[in-house]
C-alpha positions in Angstrom: 155.7 90.9 174.1 153.2 90.3 171.4 150.4 90.3 174.0 151.7 93.6 175.4 152.0 95.2 172.0 148.4 94.2 171.1 147.1 95.8 174.3 149.0 99.0 173.6 147.6 99.2 170.1 144.1 98.6 171.4 144.6 101.4 174.0 145.9 103.8 171.3 142.8 103.2 169.1 140.4 103.9 172.0 142.2 107.2 172.8 142.1 108.3 169.1 138.4 107.5 168.9 137.7 109.6 172.1 139.6 112.6 170.7 137.7 112.5 167.4 134.3 112.6 169.2 135.1 115.8 171.2 133.9 119.2 170.0 136.2 121.1 167.7 137.8 123.7 170.1 141.4 124.0 169.0 143.2 127.3 168.9 143.2 127.2 165.1 139.5 127.3 165.1 139.5 130.3 167.5 142.1 132.2 165.5 140.1 132.0 162.2 140.4 135.2 160.0 137.8 137.9 160.7 137.2 138.6 157.0 135.5 135.4 156.5 133.2 136.0 159.5 132.3 139.5 158.3 131.5 138.3 154.9 129.5 135.5 156.3 127.5 138.0 158.4 126.8 140.2 155.5 125.7 137.3 153.5 123.3 136.2 156.2 121.8 139.8 156.4 121.3 140.1 152.7 120.0 136.7 151.9 116.5 135.8 153.4 116.6 132.7 155.4 114.3 129.9 154.4 111.4 129.2 156.7 112.4 126.8 159.4 109.1 125.1 159.5 106.4 124.0 157.0 104.4 126.8 155.2 101.2 127.9 157.1 98.0 126.4 155.8 95.4 129.0 154.8 92.1 128.6 156.5 89.5 127.2 154.2 86.6 129.6 153.6 83.3 128.8 155.1 81.6 127.3 152.0 78.3 127.2 153.7 78.1 130.9 154.4 79.5 131.7 151.0 76.8 129.7 149.2 74.2 131.2 151.5 75.4 134.7 150.8 75.5 134.4 147.0 72.2 132.5 147.0 70.5 135.3 148.9 72.0 137.9 146.5 70.7 135.8 143.6 67.3 135.5 145.2 67.1 139.3 145.8 68.2 140.1 142.2 65.8 137.6 140.7 62.9 138.8 142.9 63.4 142.4 142.0 63.6 141.6 138.3 60.6 139.4 138.3 58.7 141.9 140.4 59.4 144.6 137.9 58.3 142.3 135.1 55.1 141.4 136.9 54.4 145.1 137.6 54.8 145.8 133.8 52.9 142.8 132.5 50.1 142.2 135.0 47.7 144.2 137.0 47.4 143.9 140.7 44.2 141.9 140.5 45.9 139.5 138.0 48.9 139.0 140.3 46.6 138.4 143.2 44.5 135.8 141.3 47.5 134.0 139.8 49.3 133.6 143.2 46.2 132.8 145.2 46.7 129.0 145.0 50.4 129.3 145.9 49.8 131.5 148.9 47.1 129.1 150.1 49.5 126.2 149.8 52.1 128.1 151.9 50.4 126.8 155.1 52.5 123.6 154.6 55.7 123.3 156.6 59.1 122.1 155.2 58.4 118.5 156.2 55.0 118.4 154.6 54.3 117.0 151.2 54.9 120.0 148.9 54.1 118.2 145.6 50.5 119.3 145.8 51.5 122.9 144.7 49.8 123.8 141.5 52.8 125.3 139.6 50.6 126.5 136.8 49.5 129.5 138.9 53.0 130.5 140.0 54.4 133.7 138.7 58.1 133.9 137.9 58.6 135.8 141.2 57.3 132.9 143.2 59.3 130.4 141.2 62.5 132.3 141.8 62.1 132.4 145.5 60.8 128.9 145.7 63.8 127.7 143.8 66.2 129.4 146.1 64.2 128.0 149.0 64.8 124.4 147.8 68.4 125.0 147.2 69.2 126.7 150.5 67.0 124.7 152.8 69.7 122.2 153.7 72.3 124.9 154.4 69.8 127.0 156.4 69.0 124.1 158.6 72.7 123.6 159.3 72.8 127.3 160.2 69.8 126.8 162.5 67.6 129.2 160.5 64.3 127.5 161.1 62.0 130.3 160.1 62.7 130.0 156.4 60.2 127.6 154.9 57.5 127.6 152.2 55.9 130.6 153.9 58.8 132.8 152.8 58.0 133.2 149.1 54.3 133.6 150.0 55.0 136.3 152.5 57.1 138.1 150.0 54.3 138.0 147.4 51.9 139.5 150.1 54.4 142.2 150.8 54.8 142.9 147.1 51.0 143.2 146.6 50.6 145.5 149.6 53.4 147.8 148.4 52.1 147.8 144.9 48.6 148.7 145.9 49.9 151.5 148.1 52.0 152.9 145.3 49.1 152.6 142.8 46.7 154.4 145.1 49.2 157.2 145.5 49.8 157.5 141.8 46.1 157.2 141.0 45.6 160.5 142.9 47.6 162.3 140.2 46.6 160.3 137.1 43.0 159.4 137.6 40.0 161.7 137.9 38.9 162.5 141.5 35.6 160.7 141.1 33.8 158.2 139.0 30.9 160.7 138.6 32.2 164.1 137.8 28.7 165.8 137.7 25.7 165.5 139.9 22.6 163.7 138.6 20.3 165.6 136.2 16.9 166.7 137.4 14.2 164.3 136.2 12.6 167.0 134.1 15.9 167.6 132.3 16.7 164.1 131.2 16.0 165.1 127.6 18.6 167.9 127.6 21.9 167.5 125.8 25.2 168.3 127.5 27.6 170.7 125.7 31.2 170.3 126.9 33.4 173.3 125.9 37.2 173.3 126.2 38.6 176.4 127.7 42.1 177.0 126.3 42.3 178.0 122.6 38.5 177.3 122.3 36.9 180.0 124.4 39.9 182.0 125.4 43.5 182.6 124.5 46.3 183.4 127.0 49.4 185.4 125.8 52.6 186.3 127.7 54.1 189.7 127.4 57.3 190.7 129.3 56.0 194.1 130.2 52.4 193.1 130.9 52.6 189.4 132.1 49.8 187.0 131.2 46.9 188.4 129.3 43.7 186.5 128.6 41.4 187.3 125.6 37.9 186.1 124.8 37.2 184.5 121.5 34.9 186.6 119.3 31.2 185.7 119.7 31.7 183.8 123.0 29.1 185.8 124.9 26.4 185.4 122.3 27.3 181.7 121.8 26.9 180.9 125.5 23.8 183.0 126.1 21.9 181.6 123.2 22.8 177.9 123.7 22.2 178.0 127.5 18.5 177.7 126.8 19.0 174.4 125.0 22.0 172.8 126.6 23.6 172.0 129.9 26.9 173.9 129.3 30.1 172.6 131.0 33.7 174.0 130.7 36.6 171.6 130.8 40.3 172.5 131.2 43.5 170.7 132.1 44.6 173.7 134.1 44.5 173.9 137.9 41.3 174.9 139.6 42.8 178.1 140.9 43.3 179.2 137.3 40.0 178.0 135.9 37.6 179.6 138.4 38.7 183.2 138.1 38.9 182.9 134.3 35.4 181.5 134.0 34.0 184.1 136.3 35.2 186.8 134.1 34.2 185.0 131.0 30.7 184.1 132.0 29.2 187.2 133.5 25.6 185.9 132.9 26.2 182.5 134.5 25.4 180.4 131.5 28.0 177.8 132.5 26.7 175.3 135.0 29.8 173.4 136.0 33.6 173.8 135.7 36.0 170.9 135.4 39.7 171.3 135.9 42.9 169.2 136.0 41.7 167.1 138.9 38.9 165.7 136.7 41.2 164.8 133.8 43.0 161.5 133.1 46.8 161.7 132.8 48.1 159.3 130.2 51.6 159.4 128.6 52.3 162.9 129.7 49.0 164.4 128.6 45.7 165.3 130.3 42.7 163.7 128.6 38.9 164.5 129.1 37.1 161.3 129.9 33.5 161.9 128.9 32.4 158.5 130.1 32.5 159.5 133.7 30.5 162.7 133.4 27.5 161.0 134.8 25.6 161.8 131.6 24.2 159.7 128.8 27.1 159.4 126.2 24.5 159.5 123.4 23.7 163.1 124.5 27.1 164.6 125.1 28.9 166.9 122.6 32.5 168.0 123.2 33.8 171.1 121.3 37.5 171.9 121.3 40.3 173.3 119.2 42.1 170.0 120.1 39.1 167.7 120.4 40.5 164.6 118.7 43.8 165.0 120.7 42.4 165.7 124.2 39.4 163.5 124.5 39.2 159.7 125.1 35.9 159.7 123.2 36.5 161.0 119.7 33.0 159.8 118.7 31.6 162.6 120.8 34.0 165.3 119.6 33.6 168.3 117.3 36.8 169.8 116.1 37.0 173.6 115.6 39.9 175.7 114.6 42.1 176.5 117.5 41.9 180.2 118.4 45.1 182.2 118.9 44.0 185.8 119.0 42.5 186.3 115.5 39.9 189.0 115.7 37.9 187.9 112.5 37.3 184.4 113.9 33.7 183.1 113.7 34.2 179.4 114.3 31.9 179.3 117.4 29.1 181.4 115.9 29.2 179.2 112.8 28.4 176.2 114.9 25.1 177.6 116.3 22.8 176.4 113.5 24.1 172.8 113.9 23.8 172.8 117.7 20.3 174.4 117.5 19.2 171.7 115.0 20.4 169.0 117.3 18.8 170.5 120.4 15.4 170.8 118.6 15.4 167.4 116.8 17.1 165.4 119.6 18.6 162.5 117.6 18.7 159.2 119.4 22.5 159.0 119.5 24.6 162.1 118.7 27.6 159.8 118.2 26.0 158.5 115.0 25.4 162.0 113.7 28.9 163.1 114.4 30.4 160.1 112.7 28.8 161.2 109.5 30.7 164.4 109.8 34.0 162.7 110.4 36.9 164.5 108.7 34.9 167.5 107.7 34.1 170.9 109.0 30.9 170.5 110.9 29.6 174.0 110.5 30.2 174.2 106.7 29.1 170.6 106.1 25.8 171.3 108.0 25.1 174.3 105.8 25.7 172.3 102.6 23.5 169.5 103.8 20.8 172.0 104.8 20.9 173.5 101.3 20.8 170.1 99.7 17.8 169.2 101.9 16.0 172.4 100.9 16.6 171.6 97.2 15.2 168.1 97.6 12.1 169.5 99.4 11.5 172.0 96.7 11.9 169.3 94.0 9.3 167.1 95.8 6.9 170.1 96.0 7.2 170.7 92.3 6.6 167.1 91.5 3.6 167.1 93.7 2.2 170.1 91.9 2.7 168.3 88.5 0.8 165.3 89.8 -2.1 167.4 90.9 -2.3 168.8 87.4 
């Protein structure tokens, strides 16, 4: 009996283990209350489910291309800045001379020995691009950009010089005189003649604007006599910063007897800091024999040592400034000083016409005194 009872107990334990391993499918489970299911579904809809898998890994940015991009931006910014500084601080010839050694050394390739570059002659522009070249050369080789070598900065310098020369030539047409010789050569028999340069505006004429009449131009008192008398001693030239289309008709009406030989207009002036200047050094005349007369002589000429300042004329009918200068100009033409600039320096800061009269009177007094002393000695 004991053996039978042990077998029955073993059998009951096996049956109970098999029942415990089966899925839970009793009627009690199937008849579960609906409220709990509904609340569970709402809870599931309102609460976000956690991700089932591991979080996605963001792709690492391409550090090579990022470094290349920012490096090129830095190179461009540095190149523009240094180019602007070089344009301000150096002339084109100076830039060309300072970069000549570097551009010659640009014939080396990347694998050649680059230590022979003479860095003393490199401008900041070349240094900036060369620095970027050294920094990026490894990255560029990985990206298979094989054209970027030591020739890159040198080519950029060449492009900079070409563009700057083109811009300077274009600007020069507006700021520089049209020629290095504004007047034709003097006749060999006229080499002794002095050149008298007269400003047009507020010296020979005055232009006034009226609403009902428009522009009206008036001649300064004594202009006709002044020009006609001095034309026999001087080569007379009229200079103005107005356009040629304005100067020609005005001079034709002003100079009916053709005492004026040449007319110079805005194209023959030099534009500096917003003003047109008369450059007497390129008249193709001996500077020691050139006199410039203007109401704004010291402000409009690049050679104040050749200038005679007169009162600017603005329509006064009792003006005699030009006529008063005739004695001084006649004396110069007849005595022909070796250098008129030395003579004009002695009148600096004074009215030339009045000072000449005073000096003439003083000279006459001295001459009379010497004559009287001579008479006393003869006695």
